[in-house]
C-alpha positions as semicolon CSV with decimal commas, in nm:
position;residue;x (nm);y (nm);z (nm)
1;X;0,888;-2,240;1,064
2;X;0,790;-2,230;0,698
3;X;0,814;-1,898;0,530
4;X;0,585;-1,774;0,276
5;X;0,678;-1,619;-0,100
6;X;0,507;-1,570;-0,396
7;X;0,683;-1,897;-0,574
8;X;0,496;-2,122;-0,334
9;X;0,138;-2,001;-0,409
10;X;-0,048;-2,272;-0,585
11;X;-0,212;-2,286;-0,927
12;X;-0,518;-2,082;-0,893
13;X;-0,721;-2,206;-1,165
14;X;-1,071;-2,213;-1,142
15;X;-1,040;-1,934;-0,852
16;X;-1,190;-1,624;-0,850
17;X;-1,076;-1,324;-0,696
18;X;-1,153;-0,946;-0,706
19;X;-0,891;-0,625;-0,640
20;X;-0,976;-0,318;-0,538
21;X;-0,754;0,000;-0,607
22;X;-0,590;-0,240;-0,877
23;X;-0,448;0,007;-1,141
24;X;-0,151;0,109;-0,937
25;X;0,018;0,033;-0,649
26;X;-0,006;-0,306;-0,438
27;X;-0,317;-0,369;-0,588
28;X;-0,171;-0,388;-0,940
29;X;0,108;-0,620;-0,821
30;X;-0,175;-0,846;-0,667
31;X;-0,307;-0,882;-1,008
32;X;0,005;-0,966;-1,133
33;X;0,083;-1,271;-0,900
34;X;-0,297;-1,382;-0,894
35;X;-0,288;-1,345;-1,236
36;X;0,074;-1,525;-1,290
37;X;-0,107;-1,797;-1,110
38;X;-0,425;-1,854;-1,315
39;X;-0,669;-1,690;-1,129
40;X;-0,977;-1,503;-1,282
41;X;-0,934;-1,120;-1,159
42;X;-1,170;-0,904;-1,122
43;X;-0,942;-0,501;-1,053
44;X;-1,230;-0,289;-0,882
45;X;-1,144;0,023;-1,063
46;X;-1,300;0,371;-1,059
47;X;-1,167;0,490;-1,359
48;X;-1,238;0,323;-1,666
49;X;-0,980;0,475;-1,853
50;X;-0,696;0,352;-1,592
51;X;-0,859;-0,012;-1,564
52;X;-0,853;-0,047;-1,948
53;X;-0,476;0,055;-1,913
54;X;-0,414;-0,163;-1,636
55;X;-0,563;-0,477;-1,782
56;X;-0,356;-0,366;-2,162
57;X;-0,016;-0,351;-1,925
58;X;-0,047;-0,686;-1,723
59;X;-0,183;-0,857;-2,085
60;X;0,154;-0,780;-2,226
61;X;0,325;-0,977;-1,969
62;X;0,068;-1,250;-1,922
63;X;-0,079;-1,342;-2,200
64;X;-0,319;-1,519;-2,131
65;X;-0,433;-1,348;-1,783
66;X;-0,836;-1,312;-1,743
67;X;-0,868;-0,995;-1,616
68;X;-1,224;-0,791;-1,611
69;X;-1,308;-0,457;-1,544
70;X;-1,527;-0,460;-1,266
71;X;-1,621;0,004;-1,208
72;X;-1,617;0,064;-0,858
73;X;-1,606;0,408;-0,649
74;X;-1,564;0,382;-0,336
75;X;-1,675;0,728;-0,308
76;X;-2,007;0,664;-0,365
77;X;-2,136;0,358;-0,184
78;X;-2,481;0,339;-0,488
79;X;-2,113;0,206;-0,666
80;X;-1,999;0,003;-0,419
81;X;-2,340;-0,156;-0,454
82;X;-2,378;-0,181;-0,807
83;X;-2,091;-0,317;-0,840
84;X;-2,105;-0,628;-0,595
85;X;-2,469;-0,663;-0,737
86;X;-2,311;-0,701;-1,133
87;X;-2,012;-0,906;-0,998
88;X;-2,269;-1,174;-0,821
89;X;-2,453;-1,198;-1,195
90;X;-2,151;-1,307;-1,339
91;X;-2,011;-1,540;-1,062
92;X;-2,153;-1,794;-0,791
93;X;-1,858;-1,806;-0,588
94;X;-1,553;-1,532;-0,488
95;X;-1,248;-1,705;-0,341
96;X;-1,092;-1,411;-0,249
97;X;-1,154;-1,049;-0,188
98;X;-0,884;-0,795;-0,132
99;X;-0,974;-0,443;-0,056
100;X;-0,683;-0,220;-0,116
101;X;-0,851;0,064;-0,246
102;X;-0,760;0,410;-0,039
103;X;-0,708;0,788;-0,072
104;X;-0,545;0,973;0,171
105;X;-0,632;1,369;0,170
106;X;-0,548;1,631;0,359
107;X;-0,832;1,863;0,341
108;X;-1,213;1,813;0,536
109;X;-1,470;1,663;0,211
110;X;-1,790;1,526;0,304
111;X;-1,904;1,237;0,044
112;X;-2,258;1,344;-0,135
113;X;-2,408;1,026;0,117
114;X;-2,218;1,274;0,409
115;X;-2,010;1,120;0,544
116;X;-1,608;1,187;0,547
117;X;-1,454;1,088;0,232
118;X;-1,160;0,938;0,392
119;X;-1,370;0,733;0,593
120;X;-1,585;0,611;0,334
121;X;-1,324;0,528;0,067
122;X;-1,078;0,346;0,313
123;X;-1,335;0,161;0,529
124;X;-1,695;0,189;0,501
125;X;-1,691;0,121;0,120
126;X;-1,508;-0,173;0,175
127;X;-1,690;-0,311;0,461
128;X;-2,009;-0,231;0,245
129;X;-1,903;-0,442;-0,059
130;X;-1,744;-0,748;0,149
131;X;-2,118;-0,716;0,334
132;X;-2,249;-0,728;-0,009
133;X;-2,062;-1,022;-0,134
134;X;-2,020;-1,231;0,171
135;X;-2,324;-1,466;0,035
136;X;-2,056;-1,608;-0,195
137;X;-1,740;-1,514;-0,066
């Protein structure tokens, strides 16, 4: 049975990816590995300053990384739709979507749309983003 390793990823030049929650943790590591394989990566980030800091840090490791900030806050469904629309004006194809963003809340809160915040950020926002990107995914 073949085993997977990050080194076994093919060259991804010419491929376009979106990674949500890309400024820390698994999302950040995913962007690094995609960039090392020459993919063009859009970092779906809620906070612009954190996004720019993540891009700067990754470019220190991989100076030729093709990274782009995609403002995206799953707490607001209008932001999710706007991010998908903005992306679709820049790219005609999306080769991979890594829906990684998430929150862990211990107290009950509702979003402005009326959904429980964990449900919206961790599930509904990802569904909506994917739905709007399906035509080019």
